[in-house]
C-alpha positions, 0 to 999 in steps of 0.5 A: 604250359598252363596260364601263359599267353599265346604267341609271347616269348617261349610260346611264339610258335603258338600265336593263336588261342583255340577253345575246344569247348566254346561253351567254357572259355576257361578251357583253351590252348595255344595253337600254331594255326587255326583249324578249318572245317577240314582239319582232323587235328591241330598242333598245340602247345602242351598243357593240361588240355593238350598233353601230347602236343596234338589236339583232335578236332571234330568238324561235325560239331559246330564251331566259330572261327574268328579272324585273328590279328597278331599284336605287339606285346605291351606291358609286363605279363609277369604274374598274369594267369 
């Protein structure tokens, strides 16, 4: 589901955003949990980056994990891309 906010409405089971290639923030996917250094894959919401629902991770490449905090939906996301 491209261009839909993570953790909202039908995406509630995928509350986190993951950037498989941090050099480009335009490529991102909603995930059910954040990967850690031992993760081999992560469950993701199907979209053009994660067509199968599982994204392989590579811990040999550098990555950054930010603390995430769940928020409450405010306003209308209709038309947001």
